[in-house]
FIDRENDO-524449 format. One line per 2 residues: number of its first residue (from 1); their letters; for each residue x, y, z of N, C-alpha, C. Coordinates in steps of 0.1 Angstrom, whole numbers. Example, Ala and Ser with C-alpha at 12.3 -4.5 7.8 and 13.67 -1.06 7.14 Angstrom:
2
1> as> 132,-57,78,123,-45,78,132,-33,78 ~ 128,-22,71,137,-11,71,129,0,79
This chain:
323
1> xx> 8,-12,0,0,0,0,9,12,0 ~ 6,22,-9,14,34,-11,8,45,-3
3> xx> 16,51,6,11,62,14,10,75,5 ~ 3,85,11,0,97,3,12,105,-1
5> xx> 23,105,8,35,113,5,42,106,-6 ~ 43,93,-7,50,86,-17,43,88,-31
7> xx> 30,87,-30,21,89,-42,24,103,-48 ~ 24,114,-40,25,127,-45,39,129,-51
9> xx> 50,123,-44,63,125,-49,65,118,-63 ~ 59,107,-65,59,100,-78,52,108,-88
11> xx> 41,114,-84,33,121,-94,41,133,-99 ~ 47,141,-90,55,152,-93,67,148,-103
13> xx> 73,137,-99,84,132,-108,80,129,-122 ~ 68,123,-123,63,119,-136,59,132,-144
15> xx> 53,141,-137,49,154,-144,61,162,-148 ~ 72,161,-140,84,170,-143,93,163,-154
17> xx> 92,150,-155,101,143,-164,101,148,-178 ~ 89,150,-185,88,154,-198,94,168,-200
19> xx> 92,177,-190,97,190,-191,112,190,-191 ~ 118,182,-183,133,181,-182,138,176,-195
21> xx> 132,165,-200,137,158,-212,136,168,-224 ~ 125,175,-224,123,184,-236,131,197,-236
23> xx> 137,201,-225,144,213,-224,158,211,-229 ~ 161,217,-241,174,216,-247,181,230,-246
25> xx> 194,230,-243,201,242,-242,202,249,-255 ~ 201,262,-256,202,269,-268,216,268,-274
27> xx> 217,265,-287,230,264,-293,236,278,-295 ~ 249,279,-294,256,292,-296,256,296,-310
29> xx> 252,308,-314,254,313,-327,266,322,-327 ~ 277,318,-333,289,326,-332,289,338,-342
31> xx> 294,349,-337,295,361,-345,309,363,-349 ~ 312,362,-362,325,363,-368,327,375,-376
33> xx> 337,383,-372,340,395,-379,350,393,-390 ~ 349,400,-401,359,399,-412,363,413,-416
35> xx> 376,417,-414,381,430,-416,391,430,-427 ~ 389,439,-437,398,439,-449,399,454,-454
37> xx> 411,457,-459,413,470,-465,407,470,-479 ~ 403,459,-484,399,457,-498,384,461,-500
39> xx> 379,457,-512,366,461,-516,356,449,-512 ~ 344,453,-509,334,443,-505,329,435,-517
41> xx> 330,439,-529,326,432,-540,334,435,-553 ~ 340,425,-560,341,411,-555,351,410,-544
43> xx> 350,400,-536,360,399,-525,364,384,-523 ~ 377,382,-523,383,368,-522,379,362,-508
45> xx> 379,371,-498,378,366,-484,364,360,-482 ~ 354,365,-488,340,360,-485,338,346,-488
47> xx> 340,342,-501,337,329,-505,345,318,-499 ~ 359,318,-501,367,307,-496,366,305,-481
49> xx> 366,316,-473,365,315,-459,352,308,-454 ~ 341,313,-460,328,307,-456,327,292,-461
51> xx> 333,289,-473,334,275,-477,342,267,-467 ~ 353,273,-462,361,265,-452,353,262,-440
53> xx> 345,272,-435,336,269,-423,326,258,-427 ~ 320,259,-439,310,249,-443,316,235,-443
55> xx> 328,234,-448,335,221,-448,337,215,-434 ~ 337,224,-424,339,220,-410,326,218,-403
57> xx> 315,219,-410,301,216,-405,294,228,-400 ~ 299,240,-402,292,253,-398,281,256,-409
59> xx> 270,261,-404,260,266,-413,256,280,-411 ~ 259,289,-420,256,303,-418,241,306,-415
61> xx> 239,314,-405,226,317,-401,221,307,-390 ~ 227,295,-389,223,286,-379,232,286,-367
63> xx> 245,285,-370,255,285,-359,266,295,-360 ~ 265,303,-371,274,315,-372,268,325,-381
65> xx> 271,338,-378,268,349,-387,280,357,-389 ~ 281,364,-401,292,372,-404,290,387,-402
67> xx> 300,394,-398,300,409,-397,312,413,-406 ~ 308,419,-418,319,424,-427,322,439,-425
69> xx> 335,442,-426,339,456,-426,350,457,-437 ~ 348,465,-447,357,467,-458,361,482,-459
71> xx> 374,484,-461,378,498,-461,379,504,-476 ~ 375,495,-485,375,499,-499,387,506,-504
73> xx> 399,501,-500,412,506,-505,417,517,-497 ~ 410,522,-487,414,533,-478,419,528,-465
75> xx> 431,525,-463,436,519,-451,434,527,-438 ~ 433,540,-440,431,549,-429,418,547,-422
77> xx> 409,540,-429,395,537,-423,396,525,-414 ~ 406,517,-415,407,504,-408,405,505,-392
79> xx> 412,515,-386,410,515,-371,396,517,-366 ~ 388,525,-373,374,527,-369,366,515,-372
81> xx> 369,509,-384,362,496,-387,365,485,-377 ~ 377,484,-373,381,474,-363,374,477,-350
83> xx> 373,490,-346,366,494,-333,352,490,-334 ~ 346,492,-346,332,489,-348,329,474,-347
85> xx> 338,465,-351,337,451,-349,338,447,-334 ~ 346,454,-327,347,452,-312,334,456,-305
87> xx> 328,467,-310,315,472,-304,304,462,-308 ~ 306,455,-319,295,445,-323,297,432,-315
89> xx> 307,431,-306,309,420,-298,311,407,-305 ~ 319,407,-316,322,395,-323,330,385,-315
91> xx> 329,373,-318,336,363,-310,351,361,-315 ~ 353,364,-328,366,363,-334,366,372,-346
93> xx> 378,378,-349,380,387,-360,390,380,-370 ~ 386,379,-383,394,374,-393,399,386,-402
95> xx> 412,387,-404,417,398,-412,424,394,-425 ~ 423,403,-434,430,400,-447,440,411,-449
97> xx> 453,408,-448,463,418,-450,469,423,-437 ~ 482,429,-438,489,434,-427,482,446,-420
99> xx> 479,456,-428,472,468,-422,460,465,-414 ~ 451,456,-420,439,452,-413,442,444,-400
101> xx> 453,436,-400,457,429,-388,462,438,-377 ~ 470,448,-381,475,458,-371,463,466,-365
103> xx> 454,469,-374,442,477,-369,434,469,-359 ~ 432,456,-362,425,448,-352,432,446,-339
105> xx> 445,444,-340,453,442,-328,453,454,-319 ~ 453,466,-325,452,478,-318,439,480,-312
107> xx> 428,475,-318,415,477,-313,411,468,-301 ~ 417,456,-300,414,447,-290,426,438,-286
109> xx> 428,435,-273,438,426,-269,431,413,-263 ~ 418,412,-264,411,401,-258,403,393,-269
111> xx> 397,399,-279,390,391,-289,400,384,-298 ~ 399,371,-300,408,364,-309,409,370,-323
113> xx> 420,370,-328,422,375,-342,430,365,-350 ~ 425,362,-362,431,352,-371,434,360,-384
115> xx> 447,361,-388,450,368,-401,451,357,-411 ~ 442,358,-421,443,348,-432,455,350,-440
117> xx> 459,362,-442,471,366,-449,477,378,-443 ~ 490,378,-441,497,390,-436,512,388,-438
119> xx> 520,399,-438,534,397,-440,542,403,-428 ~ 554,398,-426,564,403,-416,557,404,-403
121> xx> 550,394,-398,542,395,-386,550,396,-373 ~ 562,390,-374,571,392,-362,577,405,-362
123> xx> 583,410,-374,589,422,-375,580,434,-371 ~ 567,433,-375,557,443,-372,551,442,-358
125> xx> 555,433,-350,550,431,-337,536,426,-336 ~ 532,419,-346,518,413,-346,518,401,-337
127> xx> 529,393,-338,530,381,-329,545,381,-323 ~ 546,374,-313,559,373,-306,569,365,-314
129> xx> 564,353,-319,572,345,-327,562,336,-336 ~ 567,330,-346,559,321,-354,554,309,-347
131> xx> 564,303,-339,560,291,-332,552,293,-319 ~ 553,305,-313,546,308,-301,541,323,-302
133> xx> 530,325,-309,525,338,-312,523,347,-299 ~ 517,340,-289,514,348,-277,502,357,-280
135> xx> 497,363,-269,486,372,-271,473,367,-277 ~ 466,375,-285,453,371,-291,453,369,-306
137> xx> 465,368,-312,466,368,-326,474,356,-332 ~ 469,350,-343,476,340,-350,471,340,-364
139> xx> 477,331,-373,472,330,-386,483,325,-396 ~ 483,331,-408,492,326,-419,500,337,-425
141> xx> 513,335,-427,521,346,-432,526,343,-446 ~ 527,354,-454,532,354,-467,547,348,-467
143> xx> 551,341,-477,565,336,-477,571,339,-491 ~ 563,339,-501,568,342,-515,573,356,-516
145> xx> 586,358,-520,592,371,-521,590,377,-535 ~ 590,391,-535,588,397,-548,600,396,-557
147> xx> 612,392,-550,624,390,-558,622,378,-568 ~ 613,368,-563,610,357,-572,602,361,-584
149> xx> 593,371,-582,585,376,-593,594,383,-603 ~ 604,390,-598,614,397,-607,622,387,-615
151> xx> 626,376,-608,633,365,-615,625,359,-626 ~ 612,357,-624,603,352,-634,602,361,-646
153> xx> 601,374,-643,601,384,-654,613,383,-663 ~ 625,381,-656,638,380,-664,638,366,-671
155> xx> 632,356,-665,632,343,-672,623,344,-685 ~ 612,352,-684,603,353,-695,609,362,-706
157> xx> 615,373,-702,620,383,-711,634,387,-706 ~ 644,379,-711,658,382,-706,663,396,-709
159> xx> 657,403,-719,662,416,-723,658,427,-713 ~ 649,424,-704,645,434,-694,657,439,-687
161> xx> 658,452,-686,670,458,-679,666,470,-669 ~ 655,476,-672,650,487,-664,636,484,-659
163> xx> 634,482,-646,621,477,-641,615,487,-631 ~ 602,490,-633,595,498,-623,589,488,-613
165> xx> 589,492,-600,584,483,-590,573,491,-583 ~ 560,487,-585,549,494,-579,547,488,-565
167> xx> 547,496,-555,545,491,-541,537,501,-533 ~ 532,496,-522,524,505,-513,532,506,-500
169> xx> 538,518,-497,546,520,-485,538,518,-472 ~ 525,520,-473,517,518,-461,516,504,-457
171> xx> 515,495,-467,514,481,-464,527,473,-464 ~ 538,480,-468,551,473,-468,557,472,-454
173> xx> 567,463,-453,573,461,-441,585,470,-439 ~ 582,483,-436,592,493,-435,600,494,-447
175> xx> 614,493,-446,622,494,-458,626,480,-463 ~ 622,469,-456,626,456,-459,623,452,-473
177> xx> 610,454,-477,606,450,-491,615,457,-501 ~ 617,470,-500,625,477,-510,640,472,-510
179> xx> 645,470,-498,659,465,-497,661,452,-504 ~ 652,443,-502,652,430,-508,651,431,-523
181> xx> 642,439,-528,640,441,-542,652,447,-549 ~ 658,458,-542,669,464,-548,681,455,-549
183> xx> 683,446,-538,694,437,-538,692,426,-549 ~ 679,422,-551,676,412,-561,679,417,-575
185> xx> 675,430,-577,677,436,-590,691,438,-593 ~ 699,442,-583,714,443,-585,720,430,-589
187> xx> 715,419,-583,721,406,-586,717,401,-600 ~ 706,406,-605,702,402,-618,705,413,-629
189> xx> 714,422,-625,718,433,-634,706,441,-640 ~ 697,444,-631,685,452,-635,685,465,-627
191> xx> 682,476,-633,680,489,-627,665,489,-622 ~ 663,491,-609,650,491,-603,646,505,-599
193> xx> 634,509,-603,628,521,-599,616,519,-590 ~ 616,521,-577,604,519,-569,595,531,-571
195> xx> 582,528,-572,572,538,-574,560,535,-565 ~ 558,545,-556,548,542,-545,533,545,-550
197> xx> 524,536,-546,510,538,-548,502,534,-535 ~ 497,544,-529,489,542,-517,474,545,-518
199> xx> 470,550,-529,456,553,-531,451,547,-544 ~ 439,541,-544,433,535,-556,433,544,-568
201> xx> 433,557,-566,432,566,-577,446,570,-582 ~ 457,565,-576,470,569,-579,478,562,-590
203> xx> 471,552,-597,478,544,-606,483,552,-618 ~ 475,561,-625,480,568,-637,491,577,-633
205> xx> 491,584,-621,502,592,-617,515,584,-615 ~ 513,572,-610,525,563,-608,531,560,-622
207> xx> 523,556,-631,528,553,-645,536,565,-651 ~ 531,577,-648,537,589,-653,551,591,-648
209> xx> 554,585,-636,567,586,-630,577,576,-635 ~ 573,567,-643,583,557,-648,594,564,-656
211> xx> 606,560,-653,617,566,-660,619,562,-675 ~ 626,570,-682,629,567,-696,636,554,-698
213> xx> 631,546,-707,638,533,-709,632,521,-701 ~ 622,524,-693,616,513,-685,610,503,-695
215> xx> 615,490,-693,610,480,-701,605,467,-694 ~ 601,470,-681,595,459,-673,588,464,-661
217> xx> 579,457,-655,571,461,-644,569,449,-634 ~ 571,452,-621,568,442,-611,559,449,-601
219> xx> 548,441,-597,538,447,-588,537,439,-575 ~ 537,447,-564,536,441,-551,522,437,-548
221> xx> 520,427,-540,507,423,-536,503,430,-524 ~ 494,441,-526,488,448,-515,474,451,-519
223> xx> 466,455,-510,452,457,-513,449,467,-524 ~ 456,478,-523,454,489,-533,458,484,-547
225> xx> 469,477,-548,474,473,-561,465,461,-566 ~ 461,452,-558,452,442,-562,439,447,-567
227> xx> 433,457,-560,421,463,-563,421,470,-577 ~ 433,475,-581,435,482,-593,442,474,-604
229> xx> 442,461,-602,449,452,-611,445,454,-626 ~ 432,455,-628,427,457,-642,433,470,-648
231> xx> 433,480,-641,439,493,-646,454,492,-648 ~ 461,486,-639,475,484,-640,479,476,-652
233> xx> 473,465,-654,476,456,-665,472,462,-678 ~ 462,470,-679,457,477,-691,468,487,-695
235> xx> 472,495,-685,482,506,-688,496,499,-692 ~ 499,488,-685,512,482,-689,511,477,-703
237> xx> 500,471,-707,499,466,-721,499,478,-731 ~ 493,489,-727,493,501,-736,508,506,-738
239> xx> 516,505,-727,530,509,-728,539,498,-732 ~ 533,487,-736,541,475,-740,551,471,-730
241> xx> 547,471,-718,555,467,-707,552,452,-702 ~ 561,443,-703,558,430,-697,557,432,-682
243> xx> 546,427,-676,544,430,-661,542,417,-654 ~ 548,416,-642,546,404,-634,541,409,-620
245> xx> 532,401,-614,527,405,-601,527,394,-591 ~ 527,397,-578,527,387,-568,512,384,-565
247> xx> 507,373,-570,493,370,-568,486,368,-581 ~ 478,358,-583,472,355,-596,463,365,-601
249> xx> 458,375,-593,449,385,-598,455,392,-610 ~ 468,394,-610,475,402,-620,475,395,-634
251> xx> 478,382,-634,477,375,-647,462,374,-652 ~ 453,372,-642,439,372,-646,434,385,-652
253> xx> 441,396,-647,437,409,-651,443,413,-664 ~ 453,405,-669,459,408,-682,474,411,-682
255> xx> 480,410,-670,495,411,-669,501,398,-675 ~ 514,399,-677,520,387,-684,521,375,-675
257> xx> 526,377,-662,528,366,-653,524,370,-639 ~ 519,360,-632,517,362,-617,523,349,-610
259> xx> 527,352,-598,532,341,-590,530,345,-575 ~ 526,335,-567,524,337,-553,516,326,-547
261> xx> 513,329,-534,505,319,-526,491,318,-531 ~ 485,307,-529,471,305,-533,463,311,-522
263> xx> 459,324,-524,452,332,-514,438,326,-510 ~ 431,320,-520,418,314,-517,420,302,-507
265> xx> 431,295,-509,433,284,-500,437,289,-486 ~ 444,300,-486,447,306,-473,435,311,-465
267> xx> 426,317,-472,413,321,-465,405,309,-461 ~ 405,298,-469,398,286,-465,405,280,-453
269> xx> 418,280,-452,425,275,-441,423,283,-428 ~ 420,296,-430,418,304,-418,406,299,-411
271> xx> 396,293,-417,385,287,-411,389,276,-401 ~ 400,269,-403,404,259,-394,409,265,-381
273> xx> 416,276,-382,420,284,-370,408,288,-362 ~ 398,294,-369,386,299,-363,379,288,-355
275> xx> 378,276,-362,371,265,-356,378,260,-343 ~ 392,260,-343,399,256,-331,397,266,-320
277> xx> 396,279,-323,395,289,-313,381,289,-307 ~ 371,287,-316,357,286,-311,355,274,-302
279> xx> 363,264,-304,362,252,-295,371,252,-283 ~ 377,264,-281,385,266,-268,399,269,-269
281> xx> 405,267,-281,420,269,-282,423,284,-281 ~ 435,287,-276,439,301,-274,448,305,-286
283> xx> 445,316,-293,453,320,-304,468,320,-302 ~ 472,325,-290,486,325,-287,493,312,-287
285> xx> 485,301,-286,491,288,-286,491,281,-299 ~ 485,287,-309,484,282,-323,495,287,-331
287> xx> 505,280,-335,516,285,-343,512,291,-356 ~ 519,302,-360,516,308,-373,521,298,-384
289> xx> 512,297,-394,515,288,-405,520,295,-417 ~ 528,288,-425,533,294,-438,528,285,-449
291> xx> 522,291,-459,516,283,-470,526,275,-478 ~ 521,264,-483,530,255,-491,525,254,-506
293> xx> 513,260,-508,507,259,-522,509,273,-529 ~ 516,272,-541,518,285,-548,513,283,-563
295> xx> 511,294,-569,506,294,-583,514,302,-592 ~ 518,296,-603,525,304,-614,515,304,-626
297> xx> 510,315,-629,501,317,-640,507,326,-651 ~ 506,321,-664,512,328,-675,500,332,-685
299> xx> 500,344,-689,489,349,-698,495,349,-712 ~ 493,339,-720,498,338,-733,491,348,-743
301> xx> 479,352,-740,472,362,-748,480,375,-747 ~ 484,379,-735,492,391,-733,505,390,-740
303> xx> 512,378,-738,525,376,-745,524,378,-760 ~ 513,373,-766,511,375,-780,509,390,-784
305> xx> 502,397,-775,499,411,-778,512,419,-777 ~ 521,414,-768,534,421,-766,545,416,-776
307> xx> 541,406,-784,551,401,-794,562,392,-787 ~ 558,386,-776,568,378,-769,566,363,-770
309> xx> 577,356,-770,576,341,-770,581,336,-756 ~ 572,330,-749,576,325,-736,584,313,-737
311> xx> 596,312,-731,604,300,-732,597,287,-728 ~ 598,276,-735,591,264,-732,594,259,-718
313> xx> 606,261,-713,610,257,-699,601,264,-689 ~ 598,277,-691,590,284,-682,575,280,-683
315> xx> 571,278,-695,557,273,-697,555,260,-690 ~ 565,252,-691,564,238,-684,562,239,-669
317> xx> 567,250,-663,565,252,-649,552,258,-644 ~ 545,263,-654,532,270,-651,521,261,-645
319> xx> 514,266,-635,503,258,-630,491,261,-639 ~ 490,272,-645,479,276,-654,484,285,-665
321> xx> 479,283,-677,482,291,-689,469,297,-694 ~ 469,310,-695,457,317,-700,459,320,-715
323> x> 450,314,-723,452,315,-738,441,323,-744
């Protein structure tokens, strides 16, 4: 025989059980910020990075949402855009490029930061070391040098002797980039003329500064120069200058040759860093990675327009030939 107290206790347990079983904890919807000095459309960062998250099981709108901030080629806007992401209380900030990474680091010392691409991260104080970044920042560093791009220009057009080098002093690693380029040019018996471009509207003025006898062009990979790749390659073709750039955007835009890291793969890889951080890893404990996948792209259509014959040995090394 069941007494009244035992009966009531059992009844309460039965009534409470469905409520307990049915109560599911709300799943976290991560807020991910993406900061770039580049343009919002088209943008390399958006597609590959989100595909990387998708490959890891994330579904946009279900367990993560994106907060985009683009400076549209004006790096001076980056500090305020970074501060805006901090105010939006994002869980992690993904950056594209050195200026964006520096702006994010200055805006917060607590929110994790993953740079998909950046250069000279130790020299610029972004991380303590590649093996042990420390702090709240980690990611992937450029490793392909512009001296390699100059060498490819010489391989394609051995007669090149006076080369203009378009670079962005705002995004460059102090004087290191220029020093390396000048040294490489001297070793290859090339006269190098550095020409600065820090504004998307400054390309025509830069071309007007090219010295007499210039017969080649090398282009640094920076946001401003990548954004204006179409204009640069068009002007180079008009002046019959064989041009090589660091990054495939330049060959795609009509320059003769491009070489550099596979940036799409780097942004996709950035999703792996973000996944680890969202699962509890500390950015300072995740070593900075250096890419191992590079692309050599040759634009034969441009070569034909310039009246050039690309050596078969160089064509054989190309990952892609545009015809």
